[in-house]
C-alpha positions as CSV (number, residue, x, y, z in Angstrom):
1,M,-94.0,-39.4,-129.0
2,S,-93.7,-35.8,-130.2
3,L,-90.4,-34.2,-130.1
4,S,-90.3,-30.6,-129.5
5,L,-86.8,-28.2,-130.3
6,Q,-86.9,-25.1,-128.5
7,G,-84.4,-22.5,-129.0
8,I,-82.0,-25.2,-130.1
9,S,-78.4,-23.4,-130.2
10,L,-75.0,-25.3,-130.5
11,Q,-71.4,-24.6,-130.8
12,S,-68.4,-26.7,-130.7
13,G,-64.9,-25.2,-131.1
14,G,-66.0,-21.7,-131.3
15,E,-67.8,-22.1,-134.2
16,W,-72.1,-22.4,-134.2
17,H,-73.5,-25.6,-135.9
18,L,-76.9,-24.7,-134.9
19,R,-78.8,-21.3,-134.1
20,D,-82.0,-20.6,-132.6
21,I,-83.9,-23.4,-134.0
22,D,-87.5,-24.0,-132.9
23,L,-89.0,-27.7,-134.6
24,S,-92.1,-29.6,-133.6
25,L,-92.4,-33.2,-135.0
26,E,-95.4,-35.9,-134.1
27,R,-95.9,-39.5,-134.5
28,G,-95.7,-41.1,-137.7
29,T,-94.2,-38.0,-139.7
30,V,-91.7,-38.0,-142.5
31,N,-89.5,-34.9,-141.8
32,V,-87.0,-34.2,-144.3
33,L,-84.0,-32.2,-143.5
34,L,-82.3,-30.7,-146.8
35,G,-79.7,-28.6,-146.9
36,P,-76.2,-28.2,-148.4
37,T,-72.9,-30.0,-146.2
38,R,-72.6,-28.2,-143.2
39,S,-75.9,-26.8,-143.1
40,G,-76.2,-28.2,-139.6
41,K,-78.2,-31.8,-140.8
42,T,-76.3,-34.2,-138.7
43,S,-75.5,-31.5,-135.6
44,L,-79.1,-31.2,-135.5
45,M,-80.2,-34.9,-135.8
46,R,-77.3,-35.5,-132.8
47,V,-79.0,-33.4,-130.7
48,M,-82.6,-34.9,-130.8
49,A,-80.7,-38.3,-130.9
50,G,-78.9,-37.0,-127.4
51,L,-75.4,-37.9,-128.6
52,D,-74.7,-34.2,-128.3
53,R,-76.3,-31.4,-126.1
54,P,-76.9,-28.1,-127.3
55,T,-75.7,-25.0,-125.5
56,A,-78.9,-23.7,-125.4
57,G,-82.3,-24.4,-125.6
58,R,-84.4,-27.7,-124.7
59,V,-85.6,-30.6,-125.9
60,L,-89.1,-32.6,-125.1
61,A,-90.5,-35.8,-125.7
62,D,-93.8,-36.2,-125.3
63,G,-93.7,-32.7,-122.9
64,R,-91.0,-34.2,-120.8
65,D,-87.3,-32.5,-121.0
66,V,-84.7,-34.8,-122.0
67,T,-82.3,-32.2,-122.9
68,G,-79.5,-33.9,-121.0
69,Q,-80.8,-37.4,-121.4
70,P,-78.0,-39.7,-122.7
71,V,-79.3,-41.7,-126.1
72,E,-79.3,-45.0,-124.4
73,R,-82.0,-43.5,-123.0
74,R,-83.9,-42.7,-125.2
75,S,-86.5,-44.5,-127.7
76,V,-84.0,-43.6,-130.8
77,A,-82.5,-45.6,-133.9
78,M,-80.3,-44.1,-136.3
79,V,-78.8,-45.5,-139.7
80,Y,-75.4,-43.5,-141.3
81,Q,-74.5,-42.7,-144.7
82,Q,-71.8,-45.7,-144.1
83,F,-73.2,-49.3,-143.9
84,I,-73.2,-50.6,-140.0
85,N,-73.5,-54.2,-140.0
86,Y,-71.8,-57.1,-137.8
87,P,-70.0,-58.9,-140.4
88,S,-69.7,-61.9,-138.5
89,L,-73.4,-62.3,-137.6
90,S,-76.2,-63.3,-140.1
91,V,-78.2,-60.5,-141.5
92,Y,-80.9,-62.4,-139.0
93,E,-78.7,-61.8,-136.1
94,N,-78.0,-58.2,-137.4
95,I,-82.0,-57.5,-137.4
96,A,-82.3,-59.6,-134.2
97,S,-79.1,-58.0,-132.0
98,P,-81.5,-55.1,-130.8
99,L,-83.9,-57.4,-129.6
100,R,-81.7,-59.7,-127.7
101,V,-80.0,-56.2,-125.8
102,Q,-83.7,-56.0,-124.6
103,K,-84.2,-59.3,-124.2
104,V,-87.0,-59.8,-125.9
105,A,-88.5,-63.6,-125.8
106,A,-87.5,-65.7,-128.6
107,D,-90.9,-65.9,-130.6
108,R,-92.0,-62.5,-130.6
109,I,-88.0,-62.1,-132.0
110,D,-88.4,-64.2,-134.4
111,A,-91.8,-62.6,-135.3
112,E,-90.5,-59.1,-135.5
113,V,-86.8,-60.1,-137.5
114,R,-89.3,-62.1,-140.1
115,A,-91.7,-59.2,-140.3
116,A,-89.0,-56.6,-140.7
117,A,-87.1,-59.0,-143.7
118,R,-90.8,-58.8,-145.4
119,L,-90.8,-55.1,-145.2
120,L,-87.2,-55.0,-146.5
121,K,-87.5,-57.4,-149.3
122,L,-84.4,-59.3,-147.4
123,E,-86.2,-62.6,-146.6
124,A,-84.3,-64.8,-148.6
125,H,-81.0,-63.4,-147.5
126,L,-81.4,-63.8,-143.6
127,D,-79.0,-66.7,-143.3
128,K,-75.9,-64.9,-145.5
129,T,-73.9,-62.5,-143.9
130,P,-73.8,-58.8,-144.7
131,L,-70.5,-59.1,-147.3
132,K,-72.7,-61.3,-149.3
133,L,-75.3,-58.9,-149.6
134,S,-75.6,-55.9,-152.2
135,G,-75.1,-52.0,-151.6
136,G,-78.6,-51.8,-151.3
137,Q,-79.4,-55.4,-149.3
138,Q,-76.8,-54.5,-147.0
139,Q,-77.8,-50.6,-146.1
140,R,-81.8,-52.3,-146.4
141,C,-80.3,-54.4,-143.7
142,A,-79.5,-51.7,-141.0
143,I,-82.6,-50.0,-142.0
144,A,-84.4,-53.4,-140.6
145,R,-82.4,-53.1,-137.7
146,A,-83.4,-49.7,-136.8
147,V,-87.1,-50.7,-137.6
148,V,-87.3,-53.9,-135.9
149,R,-86.0,-51.9,-132.5
150,G,-89.4,-49.8,-132.1
151,A,-87.8,-46.8,-131.3
152,D,-90.1,-43.8,-131.5
153,L,-87.7,-41.9,-133.1
154,V,-85.6,-43.4,-136.5
155,L,-82.8,-41.0,-138.1
156,L,-81.4,-41.6,-141.1
157,D,-78.2,-39.4,-142.3
158,E,-78.2,-39.2,-145.7
159,P,-77.8,-43.6,-145.7
160,L,-78.5,-43.6,-149.5
161,A,-75.4,-40.9,-150.8
162,N,-72.9,-44.3,-151.3
163,L,-75.4,-46.3,-153.2
164,D,-75.3,-46.3,-157.4
165,Y,-78.0,-44.5,-159.5
166,K,-80.3,-47.6,-159.4
167,L,-80.2,-49.1,-156.0
168,R,-80.9,-45.4,-154.7
169,E,-83.7,-45.2,-156.9
170,E,-84.9,-48.2,-155.6
171,L,-84.9,-47.1,-151.6
172,R,-86.2,-44.2,-152.4
173,E,-89.7,-45.8,-153.4
174,E,-89.7,-47.8,-150.9
175,L,-89.0,-45.9,-148.2
176,P,-92.3,-43.7,-147.8
177,R,-94.0,-47.1,-148.1
178,I,-91.6,-48.3,-145.0
179,F,-92.4,-45.0,-143.3
180,A,-95.9,-45.4,-143.7
181,E,-95.8,-48.9,-141.4
182,T,-94.0,-47.6,-138.6
183,G,-95.7,-44.9,-136.8
184,A,-92.6,-43.2,-135.8
185,I,-91.3,-39.9,-136.4
186,F,-88.3,-40.5,-139.2
187,V,-86.0,-38.2,-139.8
188,Y,-84.1,-38.1,-143.1
189,A,-80.7,-36.0,-143.5
190,T,-80.0,-35.5,-147.2
191,T,-78.6,-32.4,-150.3
192,E,-80.8,-33.3,-152.8
193,P,-83.8,-31.7,-153.6
194,A,-85.5,-34.5,-155.6
195,E,-84.9,-36.6,-152.8
196,A,-87.2,-34.7,-151.4
197,L,-89.8,-33.9,-153.6
198,L,-89.8,-38.0,-153.4
199,L,-90.0,-38.6,-150.6
200,G,-92.6,-36.0,-149.7
201,G,-94.1,-35.9,-145.6
202,N,-92.4,-32.0,-144.1
203,T,-89.0,-30.4,-145.6
204,I,-86.7,-28.6,-143.4
205,C,-84.9,-26.1,-145.4
206,L,-81.4,-25.9,-143.6
207,G,-79.1,-23.4,-144.1
208,E,-76.0,-22.4,-141.9
209,G,-77.7,-23.5,-138.7
210,R,-80.7,-22.1,-139.3
211,I,-83.8,-23.3,-140.6
212,L,-84.9,-21.5,-143.7
213,Q,-88.6,-22.8,-144.0
214,H,-90.1,-25.8,-142.6
215,G,-93.7,-27.2,-144.2
216,P,-94.8,-30.2,-146.7
217,A,-92.4,-30.7,-149.2
218,A,-94.4,-30.2,-152.5
219,E,-95.8,-26.2,-150.9
220,T,-92.0,-25.5,-149.7
221,Y,-90.6,-26.1,-152.8
222,R,-93.5,-24.4,-154.8
223,R,-93.6,-21.3,-152.7
224,P,-90.1,-20.8,-150.8
225,A,-90.4,-18.3,-148.1
226,S,-86.6,-16.5,-149.0
227,L,-84.3,-16.4,-151.8
228,A,-81.9,-18.3,-149.2
229,A,-85.0,-21.3,-148.8
230,A,-85.7,-21.5,-153.2
231,Q,-81.8,-22.0,-153.6
232,T,-81.6,-24.5,-150.7
233,F,-84.6,-26.2,-152.5
234,S,-83.4,-26.1,-156.4
235,D,-80.3,-28.3,-158.0
236,P,-78.8,-26.4,-159.5
237,P,-79.6,-23.6,-157.2
238,M,-81.8,-21.3,-158.1
239,N,-80.4,-18.2,-160.7
240,A,-80.6,-14.9,-159.5
241,M,-80.4,-11.4,-160.6
242,A,-80.7,-8.6,-159.6
243,I,-83.5,-6.1,-161.2
244,T,-84.7,-2.3,-161.3
245,K,-88.6,-2.0,-161.8
246,R,-89.4,2.0,-162.8
247,G,-92.6,2.1,-164.5
248,D,-93.0,-0.3,-167.3
249,A,-89.6,-0.7,-167.8
250,V,-86.9,-3.2,-166.1
251,R,-83.5,-2.5,-165.7
252,L,-80.6,-5.3,-165.8
253,P,-77.6,-6.0,-164.1
254,S,-75.8,-5.2,-167.5
255,G,-77.4,-2.0,-167.6
256,A,-79.6,-2.9,-170.1
257,E,-83.8,-2.6,-169.8
258,T,-86.4,-4.9,-171.2
259,S,-90.2,-4.9,-170.6
260,A,-92.0,-5.5,-166.9
261,L,-93.5,-8.5,-168.5
262,G,-95.8,-10.6,-166.7
263,P,-95.6,-10.5,-162.6
264,L,-93.0,-7.6,-162.7
265,G,-95.6,-5.6,-164.4
266,A,-97.5,-5.6,-161.0
267,L,-94.5,-4.8,-158.8
268,P,-94.2,-1.2,-157.3
269,D,-91.4,0.5,-158.4
270,G,-88.2,-0.6,-156.8
271,D,-84.8,-2.7,-156.4
272,Y,-85.5,-6.8,-156.4
273,V,-84.2,-9.5,-156.9
274,V,-85.2,-12.5,-159.3
275,G,-84.5,-15.9,-159.5
276,I,-85.9,-18.9,-162.3
277,R,-84.7,-22.7,-161.7
278,A,-82.7,-24.3,-164.2
279,H,-85.3,-26.5,-165.3
280,D,-87.3,-23.2,-166.6
281,L,-84.3,-21.4,-168.3
282,R,-84.6,-22.0,-172.3
283,L,-82.2,-21.9,-175.1
284,A,-84.8,-20.8,-177.3
285,P,-87.7,-18.1,-176.9
286,G,-90.9,-20.4,-177.4
287,E,-94.4,-19.0,-178.1
288,V,-94.5,-16.9,-175.3
289,E,-93.0,-13.5,-174.9
290,T,-89.5,-13.7,-173.1
291,I,-86.6,-11.5,-171.3
292,E,-83.8,-12.6,-173.7
293,L,-80.0,-12.6,-171.9
294,V,-77.1,-12.2,-174.9
295,G,-74.0,-14.3,-173.3
296,T,-70.9,-16.8,-173.9
297,V,-70.9,-20.8,-172.9
298,D,-68.6,-21.4,-170.0
299,V,-69.4,-25.7,-170.2
300,T,-71.7,-27.7,-171.4
301,E,-72.8,-31.1,-169.1
302,I,-74.3,-33.4,-171.2
303,T,-75.4,-36.3,-168.6
304,G,-77.6,-38.3,-171.2
305,S,-81.0,-37.3,-171.3
306,E,-80.3,-33.4,-170.3
307,S,-78.0,-31.0,-170.8
308,Y,-77.0,-28.5,-167.9
309,V,-75.3,-25.5,-170.2
310,H,-73.5,-22.6,-168.1
311,V,-73.7,-19.2,-169.3
312,H,-72.2,-16.1,-168.3
313,T,-73.9,-13.2,-169.4
314,G,-72.7,-9.9,-168.0
315,P,-72.1,-9.9,-164.4
316,L,-74.1,-12.9,-163.9
317,R,-73.2,-16.8,-164.4
318,W,-76.3,-18.9,-165.0
319,V,-77.3,-22.8,-165.9
320,A,-79.9,-23.7,-167.9
321,L,-81.2,-27.2,-167.7
322,T,-82.6,-28.2,-171.4
323,P,-83.8,-31.7,-172.7
324,G,-81.6,-33.6,-175.2
325,V,-78.4,-33.4,-176.0
326,H,-76.5,-30.0,-176.7
327,E,-72.9,-29.8,-177.6
328,I,-72.4,-26.1,-177.5
329,A,-68.1,-25.1,-177.8
330,P,-67.2,-23.1,-174.4
331,G,-66.6,-19.3,-175.6
332,A,-69.8,-19.7,-178.1
333,P,-72.7,-16.8,-177.8
334,I,-76.0,-17.9,-176.6
335,A,-78.9,-15.8,-175.8
336,V,-81.0,-17.4,-173.1
337,H,-84.8,-16.8,-172.2
338,V,-86.6,-16.0,-169.2
339,D,-90.1,-16.9,-169.2
340,P,-91.9,-13.7,-166.9
341,A,-94.3,-16.4,-166.0
342,R,-91.8,-18.5,-164.4
343,L,-90.0,-15.9,-162.4
344,F,-89.5,-15.9,-158.6
345,V,-89.2,-12.5,-156.7
346,F,-87.6,-11.3,-153.9
347,S,-86.7,-8.1,-152.5
348,P,-83.3,-6.9,-151.8
349,D,-82.8,-8.6,-148.6
350,G,-84.0,-12.3,-149.9
351,R,-87.7,-12.0,-148.3
352,V,-90.1,-13.8,-151.5
353,V,-92.7,-11.3,-152.6
354,S,-94.4,-13.6,-155.8
355,A,-93.7,-17.1,-156.9
356,P,-95.4,-18.3,-160.0
357,G,-99.0,-18.8,-160.1
358,A,-99.3,-16.2,-156.7
359,R,-99.9,-12.8,-156.8
360,P,-97.3,-10.2,-155.6
361,S,-97.6,-9.3,-152.0
362,A,-95.4,-6.0,-152.0
């Protein structure tokens, strides 16, 4: 099945949840909806499923208009953030439930349930009830039920958000394999850029109900089309700074000037916004010539192997992600260093001008 959304907009209670969505998804693809809370991910899934009818636009399945068709008449399966299993039924019967509703023959039900259980590593738990399973196993049970249904479109709305770190990592590794073996269209919603990269496939960056960018995950990450897309696909959001280029000099927001190093030297004179991801912001200059920004520390968050250092420099508040444990007191003076080769450059209206490894387009 192919799925096409044409000019989709959705309004409810005077608020626009989706605006002018055009999107085509093909059978056998993994498609990640990436965006912050209230960016439109769940709204878009509900329109795809037929749970909500769009205010404007059409939904086409294999070229057939299904815009007004209810969810029960579509080949759709959904997995939500909360585990939705039948607590009084065994894992076997939970997985089998959609097939029993479809009145599938008993021998085929048994074969498909056991195949899904193998796929989701639930073979040893088929006789248990869901409450006797771990959180990850319960979510596997919900996913197995979606897989066994044989739906052409499988929608997963932040299915790992409520699991602990170890379980999330385990399922993140397994899901691409599961997706590849079913051949359905998979749409997976997440707020986490790292999850989008791990799952691979195509990433659809969403912001305020609009598609910011759509393409292969790695390419979308490396070559964001706009500042908004770059900030959506960065965690923490990409640090940004307005600059003015004049000849061989660049004026910073503080009024200080620095040399137009790296890709900045190739830019025509004018106003720009430069961006740098947190992991590319350094606390020491290193071996290459850098742009130095002097400021003070707001707070340091130590995660174990890494530290997030929140820095206040002039009118800017940036975040540096640096390896190791750095116990820096709030208010301490600090210099952060920007490697010009790692800079993204955007026009004042947010369009990409250049990205690391690419020539400026303006």
